[in-house]
Kinemage of the C-alpha trace (Angstrom):
@kinemage 1
@onewidth
@group {chain A} dominant
@subgroup {mainchain}
@vectorlist {calphas} color= white
{ca unk a 1} P 141.880 -54.866 20.012
{ca unk a 2} L 143.162 -57.974 18.252
{ca unk a 3} L 140.767 -60.428 16.585
{ca unk a 4} L 140.171 -63.593 18.600
{ca unk a 5} L 141.044 -67.130 17.611
{ca unk a 6} L 139.908 -70.210 19.518
{ca unk a 7} L 142.294 -73.092 18.895
{ca unk a 8} L 140.416 -76.351 19.330
{ca unk a 9} L 143.008 -78.757 17.964
{ca unk a 10} L 146.625 -79.554 18.684
{ca unk a 11} L 149.017 -77.283 16.774
{ca unk a 12} L 152.798 -77.000 16.653
{ca unk a 13} L 154.184 -74.392 19.052
{ca unk a 14} L 155.710 -72.482 16.143
{ca unk a 15} L 152.254 -71.923 14.658
{ca unk a 16} L 150.813 -70.803 17.985
{ca unk a 17} L 153.662 -68.336 18.477
{ca unk a 18} L 153.083 -66.845 15.030
{ca unk a 19} L 149.354 -66.499 15.669
{ca unk a 20} L 149.964 -64.787 19.025
{ca unk a 21} L 151.669 -61.910 17.236
{ca unk a 22} L 148.449 -60.783 15.549
{ca unk a 23} L 145.580 -62.452 17.398
{ca unk a 24} L 144.191 -62.900 20.886
{ca unk a 25} L 144.315 -66.678 21.412
{ca unk a 26} L 142.267 -69.008 23.542
{ca unk a 27} L 143.569 -72.562 23.438
{ca unk a 28} L 140.935 -75.177 24.216
{ca unk a 29} L 142.354 -78.468 25.430
{ca unk a 30} L 139.089 -80.228 26.303
{ca unk a 31} L 137.341 -82.567 23.890
{ca unk a 32} L 133.812 -81.571 24.903
{ca unk a 33} L 132.652 -79.052 22.296
{ca unk a 34} L 129.389 -78.360 24.125
{ca unk a 35} L 131.423 -76.786 26.895
{ca unk a 36} L 133.508 -74.920 24.297
{ca unk a 37} L 130.383 -73.331 22.800
{ca unk a 38} L 129.232 -72.278 26.260
{ca unk a 39} L 132.647 -70.779 27.068
{ca unk a 40} L 132.592 -68.817 23.820
{ca unk a 41} L 129.156 -67.436 24.592
{ca unk a 42} L 130.268 -66.357 28.054
{ca unk a 43} L 133.497 -64.820 26.772
{ca unk a 44} L 132.218 -62.738 23.893
{ca unk a 45} L 128.677 -62.297 22.661
{ca unk a 46} L 129.943 -60.728 19.412
{ca unk a 47} L 131.750 -63.513 17.553
{ca unk a 48} L 131.963 -61.590 14.270
{ca unk a 49} L 135.635 -60.986 15.015
{ca unk a 50} L 136.354 -64.588 16.075
{ca unk a 51} L 137.815 -67.538 14.187
{ca unk a 52} L 137.867 -71.192 15.185
{ca unk a 53} L 140.845 -73.383 14.261
């Protein structure tokens, strides 16, 4: 299982493609971080293997 990364900011496509090789990505396009936190909780209770960019 690949580590997870939540992308919360705009990034160049080249960077996203490189990250996809080694990580499971979730790209968040909303600006409401309260909803983001709730989505993270629902997706994975163990965030020890999760990074936020």
